[in-house]
N, CA, C and O atoms as a GROMACS GRO file, in nm:
protein
  324
    1UNK      N    1   0.081  -0.119   0.000
    1UNK     CA    2   0.000   0.000   0.000
    1UNK      C    3   0.086   0.126   0.000
    1UNK      O    4   0.050   0.226  -0.062
    2UNK      N    5   0.200   0.122   0.069
    2UNK     CA    6   0.289   0.240   0.072
    2UNK      C    7   0.337   0.276  -0.067
    2UNK      O    8   0.348   0.394  -0.100
    3UNK      N    9   0.366   0.176  -0.148
    3UNK     CA   10   0.412   0.205  -0.285
    3UNK      C   11   0.302   0.268  -0.369
    3UNK      O   12   0.328   0.359  -0.447
    4UNK      N   13   0.181   0.220  -0.353
    4UNK     CA   14   0.069   0.277  -0.428
    4UNK      C   15   0.048   0.422  -0.387
    4UNK      O   16   0.030   0.509  -0.472
    5UNK      N   17   0.050   0.448  -0.257
    5UNK     CA   18   0.031   0.585  -0.210
    5UNK      C   19   0.146   0.675  -0.254
    5UNK      O   20   0.123   0.790  -0.292
    6UNK      N   21   0.267   0.624  -0.251
    6UNK     CA   22   0.382   0.702  -0.298
    6UNK      C   23   0.370   0.734  -0.446
    6UNK      O   24   0.398   0.846  -0.488
    7UNK      N   25   0.330   0.635  -0.524
    7UNK     CA   26   0.313   0.655  -0.668
    7UNK      C   27   0.203   0.757  -0.697
    7UNK      O   28   0.217   0.841  -0.785
    8UNK      N   29   0.093   0.749  -0.623
    8UNK     CA   30  -0.016   0.845  -0.642
    8UNK      C   31   0.026   0.986  -0.602
    8UNK      O   32  -0.016   1.084  -0.664
    9UNK      N   33   0.108   0.996  -0.500
    9UNK     CA   34   0.156   1.127  -0.458
    9UNK      C   35   0.241   1.190  -0.568
    9UNK      O   36   0.224   1.308  -0.600
   10UNK      N   37   0.330   1.112  -0.626
   10UNK     CA   38   0.413   1.161  -0.736
   10UNK      C   39   0.326   1.196  -0.856
   10UNK      O   40   0.344   1.300  -0.918
   11UNK      N   41   0.231   1.109  -0.889
   11UNK     CA   42   0.142   1.131  -1.002
   11UNK      C   43   0.064   1.261  -0.987
   11UNK      O   44   0.056   1.340  -1.081
   12UNK      N   45   0.006   1.284  -0.869
   12UNK     CA   46  -0.072   1.406  -0.850
   12UNK      C   47   0.016   1.531  -0.850
   12UNK      O   48  -0.028   1.638  -0.893
   13UNK      N   49   0.138   1.518  -0.803
   13UNK     CA   50   0.230   1.633  -0.812
   13UNK      C   51   0.261   1.664  -0.958
   13UNK      O   52   0.263   1.780  -0.998
   14UNK      N   53   0.284   1.560  -1.037
   14UNK     CA   54   0.312   1.580  -1.179
   14UNK      C   55   0.192   1.645  -1.249
   14UNK      O   56   0.211   1.722  -1.344
   15UNK      N   57   0.072   1.615  -1.205
   15UNK     CA   58  -0.047   1.675  -1.265
   15UNK      C   59  -0.059   1.823  -1.230
   15UNK      O   60  -0.135   1.895  -1.295
   16UNK      N   61   0.013   1.869  -1.130
   16UNK     CA   62   0.011   2.009  -1.090
   16UNK      C   63   0.114   2.091  -1.167
   16UNK      O   64   0.101   2.213  -1.178
   17UNK      N   65   0.215   2.026  -1.219
   17UNK     CA   66   0.322   2.096  -1.291
   17UNK      C   67   0.269   2.179  -1.408
   17UNK      O   68   0.315   2.291  -1.426
   18UNK      N   69   0.173   2.130  -1.490
   18UNK     CA   70   0.122   2.215  -1.598
   18UNK      C   71   0.062   2.347  -1.548
   18UNK      O   72   0.074   2.449  -1.616
   19UNK      N   73  -0.001   2.345  -1.431
   19UNK     CA   74  -0.056   2.469  -1.375
   19UNK      C   75   0.057   2.567  -1.344
   19UNK      O   76   0.047   2.686  -1.373
   20UNK      N   77   0.164   2.517  -1.286
   20UNK     CA   78   0.280   2.601  -1.254
   20UNK      C   79   0.341   2.656  -1.382
   20UNK      O   80   0.376   2.774  -1.389
   21UNK      N   81   0.355   2.572  -1.484
   21UNK     CA   82   0.413   2.616  -1.611
   21UNK      C   83   0.324   2.719  -1.681
   21UNK      O   84   0.375   2.816  -1.738
   22UNK      N   85   0.194   2.699  -1.676
   22UNK     CA   86   0.102   2.796  -1.737
   22UNK      C   87   0.121   2.934  -1.674
   22UNK      O   88   0.120   3.036  -1.743
   23UNK      N   89   0.138   2.935  -1.544
   23UNK     CA   90   0.154   3.062  -1.474
   23UNK      C   91   0.291   3.123  -1.501
   23UNK      O   92   0.300   3.240  -1.541
   24UNK      N   93   0.397   3.047  -1.480
   24UNK     CA   94   0.532   3.103  -1.485
   24UNK      C   95   0.589   3.116  -1.625
   24UNK      O   96   0.665   3.210  -1.652
   25UNK      N   97   0.556   3.025  -1.715
   25UNK     CA   98   0.608   3.033  -1.852
   25UNK      C   99   0.513   3.113  -1.940
   25UNK      O  100   0.556   3.197  -2.018
   26UNK      N  101   0.383   3.085  -1.927
   26UNK     CA  102   0.285   3.153  -2.009
   26UNK      C  103   0.237   3.285  -1.952
   26UNK      O  104   0.164   3.358  -2.018
   27UNK      N  105   0.277   3.315  -1.829
   27UNK     CA  106   0.237   3.438  -1.760
   27UNK      C  107   0.085   3.453  -1.757
   27UNK      O  108   0.032   3.564  -1.773
   28UNK      N  109   0.015   3.342  -1.736
   28UNK     CA  110  -0.130   3.343  -1.732
   28UNK      C  111  -0.178   3.289  -1.598
   28UNK      O  112  -0.163   3.170  -1.568
   29UNK      N  113  -0.234   3.376  -1.518
   29UNK     CA  114  -0.284   3.335  -1.387
   29UNK      C  115  -0.433   3.361  -1.372
   29UNK      O  116  -0.487   3.354  -1.262
   30UNK      N  117  -0.499   3.392  -1.483
   30UNK     CA  118  -0.643   3.419  -1.478
   30UNK      C  119  -0.717   3.296  -1.428
   30UNK      O  120  -0.692   3.184  -1.474
   31UNK      N  121  -0.807   3.317  -1.336
   31UNK     CA  122  -0.889   3.208  -1.285
   31UNK      C  123  -0.825   3.126  -1.174
   31UNK      O  124  -0.887   3.034  -1.122
   32UNK      N  125  -0.702   3.158  -1.137
   32UNK     CA  126  -0.635   3.085  -1.030
   32UNK      C  127  -0.679   3.145  -0.896
   32UNK      O  128  -0.666   3.265  -0.873
   33UNK      N  129  -0.731   3.060  -0.811
   33UNK     CA  130  -0.780   3.106  -0.681
   33UNK      C  131  -0.668   3.102  -0.578
   33UNK      O  132  -0.621   2.994  -0.539
   34UNK      N  133  -0.625   3.218  -0.534
   34UNK     CA  134  -0.521   3.226  -0.432
   34UNK      C  135  -0.572   3.167  -0.300
   34UNK      O  136  -0.495   3.108  -0.225
   35UNK      N  137  -0.700   3.184  -0.273
   35UNK     CA  138  -0.758   3.129  -0.151
   35UNK      C  139  -0.749   2.977  -0.152
   35UNK      O  140  -0.708   2.916  -0.053
   36UNK      N  141  -0.788   2.915  -0.263
   36UNK     CA  142  -0.783   2.768  -0.272
   36UNK      C  143  -0.641   2.717  -0.259
   36UNK      O  144  -0.614   2.624  -0.183
   37UNK      N  145  -0.550   2.776  -0.334
   37UNK     CA  146  -0.411   2.729  -0.330
   37UNK      C  147  -0.346   2.756  -0.195
   37UNK      O  148  -0.258   2.681  -0.153
   38UNK      N  149  -0.388   2.862  -0.128
   38UNK     CA  150  -0.338   2.887   0.008
   38UNK      C  151  -0.388   2.780   0.105
   38UNK      O  152  -0.315   2.739   0.195
   39UNK      N  153  -0.511   2.735   0.085
   39UNK     CA  154  -0.563   2.625   0.168
   39UNK      C  155  -0.485   2.497   0.142
   39UNK      O  156  -0.456   2.423   0.236
   40UNK      N  157  -0.451   2.471   0.015
   40UNK     CA  158  -0.370   2.353  -0.018
   40UNK      C  159  -0.233   2.363   0.048
   40UNK      O  160  -0.180   2.265   0.100
   41UNK      N  161  -0.176   2.483   0.045
   41UNK     CA  162  -0.045   2.504   0.108
   41UNK      C  163  -0.052   2.482   0.258
   41UNK      O  164   0.033   2.415   0.316
   42UNK      N  165  -0.154   2.537   0.321
   42UNK     CA  166  -0.171   2.517   0.465
   42UNK      C  167  -0.185   2.368   0.497
   42UNK      O  168  -0.126   2.319   0.593
   43UNK      N  169  -0.263   2.298   0.418
   43UNK     CA  170  -0.281   2.154   0.438
   43UNK      C  171  -0.148   2.080   0.425
   43UNK      O  172  -0.116   1.994   0.506
   44UNK      N  173  -0.071   2.114   0.322
   44UNK     CA  174   0.060   2.049   0.302
   44UNK      C  175   0.153   2.076   0.419
   44UNK      O  176   0.226   1.987   0.462
   45UNK      N  177   0.150   2.198   0.470
   45UNK     CA  178   0.236   2.232   0.585
   45UNK      C  179   0.194   2.154   0.709
   45UNK      O  180   0.279   2.107   0.785
   46UNK      N  181   0.064   2.141   0.730
   46UNK     CA  182   0.015   2.064   0.844
   46UNK      C  183   0.051   1.916   0.832
   46UNK      O  184   0.094   1.854   0.930
   47UNK      N  185   0.035   1.858   0.712
   47UNK     CA  186   0.072   1.718   0.691
   47UNK      C  187   0.223   1.700   0.706
   47UNK      O  188   0.268   1.598   0.758
   48UNK      N  189   0.301   1.798   0.661
   48UNK     CA  190   0.447   1.792   0.676
   48UNK      C  191   0.483   1.787   0.824
   48UNK      O  192   0.563   1.704   0.867
   49UNK      N  193   0.424   1.877   0.901
   49UNK     CA  194   0.450   1.881   1.045
   49UNK      C  195   0.408   1.750   1.111
   49UNK      O  196   0.482   1.696   1.194
   50UNK      N  197   0.291   1.700   1.076
   50UNK     CA  198   0.241   1.574   1.132
   50UNK      C  199   0.335   1.459   1.096
   50UNK      O  200   0.366   1.375   1.181
   51UNK      N  201   0.379   1.455   0.972
   51UNK     CA  202   0.471   1.349   0.929
   51UNK      C  203   0.602   1.353   1.004
   51UNK      O  204   0.657   1.249   1.039
   52UNK      N  205   0.652   1.474   1.028
   52UNK     CA  206   0.775   1.487   1.107
   52UNK      C  207   0.753   1.438   1.250
   52UNK      O  208   0.837   1.369   1.306
   53UNK      N  209   0.639   1.475   1.308
   53UNK     CA  210   0.608   1.433   1.445
   53UNK      C  211   0.601   1.281   1.456
   53UNK      O  212   0.645   1.224   1.556
   54UNK      N  213   0.546   1.217   1.354
   54UNK     CA  214   0.532   1.071   1.354
   54UNK      C  215   0.658   1.002   1.303
   54UNK      O  216   0.672   0.880   1.317
   55UNK      N  217   0.750   1.079   1.245
   55UNK     CA  218   0.871   1.021   1.189
   55UNK      C  219   0.843   0.936   1.066
   55UNK      O  220   0.915   0.839   1.039
   56UNK      N  221   0.739   0.971   0.990
   56UNK     CA  222   0.696   0.893   0.875
   56UNK      C  223   0.736   0.963   0.745
   56UNK      O  224   0.676   1.063   0.705
   57UNK      N  225   0.839   0.909   0.679
   57UNK     CA  226   0.888   0.966   0.553
   57UNK      C  227   0.780   0.965   0.445
   57UNK      O  228   0.777   1.054   0.360
   58UNK      N  229   0.693   0.866   0.450
   58UNK     CA  230   0.588   0.857   0.349
   58UNK      C  231   0.488   0.972   0.359
   58UNK      O  232   0.416   1.000   0.263
   59UNK      N  233   0.485   1.037   0.472
   59UNK     CA  234   0.397   1.152   0.489
   59UNK      C  235   0.472   1.281   0.460
   59UNK      O  236   0.427   1.363   0.380
   60UNK      N  237   0.588   1.302   0.525
   60UNK     CA  238   0.649   1.435   0.516
   60UNK      C  239   0.729   1.460   0.389
   60UNK      O  240   0.738   1.574   0.345
   61UNK      N  241   0.788   1.358   0.328
   61UNK     CA  242   0.866   1.383   0.206
   61UNK      C  243   0.781   1.434   0.090
   61UNK      O  244   0.821   1.531   0.026
   62UNK      N  245   0.666   1.373   0.060
   62UNK     CA  246   0.584   1.429  -0.047
   62UNK      C  247   0.538   1.572  -0.018
   62UNK      O  248   0.516   1.651  -0.111
   63UNK      N  249   0.524   1.605   0.108
   63UNK     CA  250   0.478   1.739   0.144
   63UNK      C  251   0.579   1.846   0.104
   63UNK      O  252   0.542   1.960   0.079
   64UNK      N  253   0.705   1.810   0.098
   64UNK     CA  254   0.807   1.905   0.052
   64UNK      C  255   0.774   1.948  -0.091
   64UNK      O  256   0.777   2.067  -0.124
   65UNK      N  257   0.743   1.851  -0.175
   65UNK     CA  258   0.705   1.881  -0.313
   65UNK      C  259   0.577   1.963  -0.320
   65UNK      O  260   0.568   2.058  -0.398
   66UNK      N  261   0.479   1.926  -0.238
   66UNK     CA  262   0.353   1.998  -0.238
   66UNK      C  263   0.369   2.142  -0.192
   66UNK      O  264   0.309   2.233  -0.249
   67UNK      N  265   0.450   2.163  -0.090
   67UNK     CA  266   0.473   2.300  -0.042
   67UNK      C  267   0.536   2.383  -0.154
   67UNK      O  268   0.496   2.497  -0.177
   68UNK      N  269   0.634   2.326  -0.223
   68UNK     CA  270   0.698   2.397  -0.333
   68UNK      C  271   0.602   2.429  -0.447
   68UNK      O  272   0.600   2.542  -0.497
   69UNK      N  273   0.523   2.330  -0.488
   69UNK     CA  274   0.428   2.353  -0.597
   69UNK      C  275   0.320   2.452  -0.558
   69UNK      O  276   0.287   2.543  -0.634
   70UNK      N  277   0.264   2.436  -0.439
   70UNK     CA  278   0.159   2.527  -0.394
   70UNK      C  279   0.212   2.670  -0.385
   70UNK      O  280   0.145   2.764  -0.426
   71UNK      N  281   0.331   2.685  -0.330
   71UNK     CA  282   0.391   2.819  -0.318
   71UNK      C  283   0.418   2.878  -0.456
   71UNK      O  284   0.398   2.998  -0.476
   72UNK      N  285   0.462   2.796  -0.550
   72UNK     CA  286   0.489   2.845  -0.686
   72UNK      C  287   0.361   2.896  -0.751
   72UNK      O  288   0.362   2.999  -0.818
   73UNK      N  289   0.251   2.827  -0.731
   73UNK     CA  290   0.123   2.871  -0.787
   73UNK      C  291   0.079   3.001  -0.720
   73UNK      O  292   0.036   3.094  -0.789
   74UNK      N  293   0.088   3.008  -0.590
   74UNK     CA  294   0.044   3.128  -0.518
   74UNK      C  295   0.126   3.250  -0.558
   74UNK      O  296   0.071   3.355  -0.590
   75UNK      N  297   0.257   3.236  -0.554
   75UNK     CA  298   0.344   3.350  -0.589
   75UNK      C  299   0.322   3.390  -0.735
   75UNK      O  300   0.314   3.509  -0.766
   76UNK      N  301   0.312   3.292  -0.823
   76UNK     CA  302   0.288   3.322  -0.965
   76UNK      C  303   0.154   3.391  -0.986
   76UNK      O  304   0.144   3.482  -1.068
   77UNK      N  305   0.052   3.347  -0.914
   77UNK     CA  306  -0.080   3.410  -0.927
   77UNK      C  307  -0.076   3.555  -0.880
   77UNK      O  308  -0.146   3.640  -0.936
   78UNK      N  309   0.003   3.582  -0.779
   78UNK     CA  310   0.017   3.720  -0.731
   78UNK      C  311   0.096   3.804  -0.832
   78UNK      O  312   0.058   3.916  -0.863
   79UNK      N  313   0.205   3.749  -0.881
   79UNK     CA  314   0.291   3.822  -0.975
   79UNK      C  315   0.219   3.851  -1.106
   79UNK      O  316   0.229   3.962  -1.160
   80UNK      N  317   0.145   3.753  -1.158
   80UNK     CA  318   0.084   3.766  -1.291
   80UNK      C  319  -0.066   3.792  -1.286
   80UNK      O  320  -0.137   3.771  -1.385
   81UNK      N  321  -0.115   3.839  -1.171
   81UNK     CA  322  -0.260   3.868  -1.159
   81UNK      C  323  -0.298   3.990  -1.241
   81UNK      O  324  -0.414   4.030  -1.243
   0.00000   0.00000   0.00000
């Protein structure tokens, strides 16, 4: 089950990359909700903290990627709004 969850985590992160590229390469942030992406970022930070507390790499390592992607979307949406 850990491998399936790890694979899904990577897969869903890869599905977020086009959003980041649209914003940063295409300079298009229309329709991007800063509120929604901020909630995703907060969630990733909470899961990261929880994973560290539990000492579970399967929880906190993917959160590093999520924090980076969520922050990239938020900052890009602000810059290109």
